Backbone as CSV, one residue per row, in Angstrom:
resi,resn,N_x,N_y,N_z,CA_x,CA_y,CA_z,C_x,C_y,C_z
1,UNK,9.156,35.894,16.563,7.786,35.400,16.622,7.690,34.312,17.689
2,UNK,6.637,34.394,18.499,6.430,33.428,19.583,5.898,32.120,18.996
3,UNK,6.502,31.008,19.382,6.057,29.706,18.896,5.429,28.865,20.012
4,UNK,5.115,29.504,21.145,4.465,28.795,22.249,3.119,28.264,21.778
5,UNK,2.825,26.978,22.030,1.522,26.450,21.629,0.394,27.233,22.305
6,UNK,-0.608,27.546,21.550,-1.753,28.288,22.076,-2.816,27.281,22.484
7,UNK,-3.345,27.362,23.714,-4.252,26.323,24.207,-5.561,26.191,23.432
8,UNK,-6.089,27.287,22.900,-7.365,27.228,22.189,-7.346,28.284,21.095
9,UNK,-7.225,27.857,19.867,-7.127,28.774,18.729,-8.354,29.677,18.591
10,UNK,-9.491,29.264,19.125,-10.712,30.051,19.018,-10.848,31.092,20.130
11,UNK,-9.958,31.066,21.113,-9.995,31.995,22.245,-8.741,32.864,22.175
12,UNK,-8.845,34.059,21.593,-7.652,34.846,21.303,-7.022,35.600,22.470
13,UNK,-7.667,35.644,23.630,-7.129,36.427,24.747,-6.943,35.521,25.965
14,UNK,-5.732,35.541,26.529,-5.437,34.772,27.737,-5.065,35.733,28.859
15,UNK,-5.771,35.647,29.973,-5.494,36.476,31.142,-4.984,35.558,32.243
16,UNK,-3.746,35.786,32.682,-3.115,34.926,33.679,-3.783,35.065,35.047
17,UNK,-3.459,34.127,35.917,-4.006,34.110,37.270,-3.537,35.305,38.087
18,UNK,-4.335,35.651,39.075,-3.924,36.662,40.051,-2.762,36.092,40.858
19,UNK,-1.749,36.894,41.068,-0.602,36.468,41.856,-0.508,37.371,43.075
20,UNK,-0.544,36.801,44.284,-0.459,37.628,45.487,0.774,38.535,45.444
21,UNK,0.572,39.781,45.774,1.667,40.744,45.814,1.965,41.410,44.486
22,UNK,1.374,40.928,43.403,1.582,41.541,42.091,0.471,42.549,41.827
23,UNK,0.797,43.625,41.159,-0.179,44.677,40.890,-0.837,44.582,39.535
24,UNK,-0.619,43.472,38.837,-1.241,43.318,37.529,-1.407,41.844,37.187
25,UNK,-2.144,41.616,36.116,-2.256,40.280,35.526,-1.470,40.330,34.217
26,UNK,-0.920,39.202,33.834,-0.221,39.115,32.559,-1.224,38.669,31.498
27,UNK,-1.205,39.368,30.356,-2.157,39.101,29.278,-1.383,38.820,27.989
28,UNK,-1.889,37.875,27.225,-1.339,37.588,25.894,-2.504,37.564,24.920
29,UNK,-2.250,38.038,23.722,-3.293,38.126,22.711,-2.804,37.474,21.423
30,UNK,-3.644,36.625,20.847,-3.336,36.087,19.526,-3.925,37.041,18.497
31,UNK,-3.048,37.573,17.676,-3.488,38.495,16.625,-4.199,37.717,15.512
32,UNK,-4.878,38.459,14.644,-5.602,37.845,13.524,-4.683,37.006,12.644
33,UNK,-3.401,37.399,12.523,-2.469,36.665,11.660,-1.867,35.438,12.346
34,UNK,-2.283,35.154,13.582,-1.823,33.978,14.297,-0.603,34.200,15.173
35,UNK,0.023,35.380,15.087,1.146,35.665,15.973,0.607,36.033,17.343
36,UNK,1.455,35.842,18.348,1.045,36.069,19.733,1.882,37.201,20.321
37,UNK,1.227,38.096,21.047,1.941,39.198,21.681,2.840,38.676,22.789
38,UNK,3.892,39.413,23.093,4.666,39.067,24.291,3.773,39.260,25.526
39,UNK,4.111,38.643,26.646,3.329,38.849,27.871,3.277,40.342,28.214
40,UNK,2.088,40.835,28.466,1.877,42.255,28.737,1.177,42.414,30.080
41,UNK,1.752,43.190,31.007,1.071,43.410,32.284,-0.098,44.384,32.127
42,UNK,-1.219,44.046,32.736,-2.390,44.923,32.763,-2.830,45.056,34.215
43,UNK,-3.018,46.304,34.664,-3.420,46.564,36.048,-4.922,46.552,36.259
44,UNK,-5.675,46.748,35.157,-7.122,46.857,35.321,-7.828,46.598,33.993
45,UNK,-9.158,46.631,34.037,-9.963,46.358,32.851,-9.696,47.373,31.737
46,UNK,-9.412,48.619,32.095,-9.124,49.640,31.090,-7.874,49.279,30.292
47,UNK,-6.818,48.848,30.969,-5.588,48.462,30.275,-5.812,47.209,29.424
48,UNK,-6.601,46.273,29.929,-6.927,45.079,29.152,-7.643,45.474,27.862
49,UNK,-8.636,46.330,27.989,-9.403,46.774,26.823,-8.493,47.459,25.810
50,UNK,-7.621,48.341,26.277,-6.706,49.061,25.386,-5.818,48.077,24.632
51,UNK,-5.227,47.133,25.351,-4.337,46.158,24.736,-5.070,45.301,23.709
52,UNK,-6.195,44.747,24.109,-6.923,43.835,23.221,-7.425,44.565,21.983
53,UNK,-7.963,45.743,22.140,-8.490,46.458,20.976,-7.380,46.921,20.046
54,UNK,-6.171,47.078,20.567,-5.030,47.417,19.715,-4.541,46.185,18.956
55,UNK,-4.438,45.052,19.649,-3.867,43.846,19.057,-4.880,42.955,18.336
56,UNK,-6.128,43.007,18.760,-7.159,42.142,18.183,-8.469,42.926,18.079
57,UNK,-8.497,43.940,17.180,-9.723,44.741,17.035,-10.930,43.837,16.776
58,UNK,-12.016,44.170,17.404,-13.239,43.396,17.219,-13.437,42.285,18.228
59,UNK,-12.411,41.973,19.022,-12.586,40.938,20.046,-13.589,41.436,21.091
60,UNK,-14.442,40.553,21.527,-15.467,40.884,22.519,-14.989,40.440,23.897
61,UNK,-14.628,41.397,24.730,-14.111,41.086,26.058,-15.161,40.508,26.996
62,UNK,-16.419,40.570,26.611,-17.493,40.024,27.440,-17.880,38.609,27.015
63,UNK,-17.229,38.101,25.976,-17.533,36.772,25.466,-16.537,35.768,26.048
64,UNK,-16.985,34.864,26.922,-16.061,33.905,27.525,-15.403,32.973,26.503
65,UNK,-15.955,32.877,25.317,-15.327,32.071,24.279,-14.119,32.780,23.672
66,UNK,-14.010,34.090,23.902,-12.907,34.865,23.338,-11.867,35.282,24.368
67,UNK,-12.216,35.217,25.648,-11.284,35.611,26.710,-11.211,34.484,27.741
68,UNK,-10.003,33.939,27.917,-9.784,32.904,28.916,-9.157,33.540,30.152
69,UNK,-9.828,33.429,31.281,-9.317,33.903,32.568,-8.813,32.684,33.328
70,UNK,-7.547,32.678,33.729,-6.983,31.545,34.459,-7.678,31.349,35.804
71,UNK,-8.179,32.439,36.378,-8.933,32.367,37.616,-9.675,33.692,37.826
72,UNK,-10.641,33.704,38.658,-11.367,34.910,39.076,-11.674,35.865,37.918
73,UNK,-12.514,35.448,36.961,-12.808,36.306,35.812,-13.268,37.701,36.219
74,UNK,-12.685,38.674,35.556,-13.057,40.064,35.778,-12.453,40.723,37.003
75,UNK,-11.736,39.978,37.837,-11.127,40.556,39.037,-9.719,41.045,38.740
76,UNK,-9.350,42.138,39.402,-8.039,42.743,39.234,-7.383,42.940,40.585
77,UNK,-6.060,42.982,40.617,-5.365,43.214,41.897,-5.807,44.527,42.513
78,UNK,-5.739,44.599,43.814,-6.134,45.827,44.515,-4.931,46.588,44.952
């Protein structure tokens, strides 16, 4: 079980910053039981949606209170 402090208990999805040369963003999800997923690479919005709906059903990906983007919200590597 991951014991990394979570920055905001009310925001269950963290999307890491875009990294030049990387083909994905790293995403972590806090499950309903408070456990946190291991870092998961996502290449696009479809993969993000799949991951979040599997780990945190009912999370609203369009709600900025539920998804924290480290930078450039909604943008994906090209």
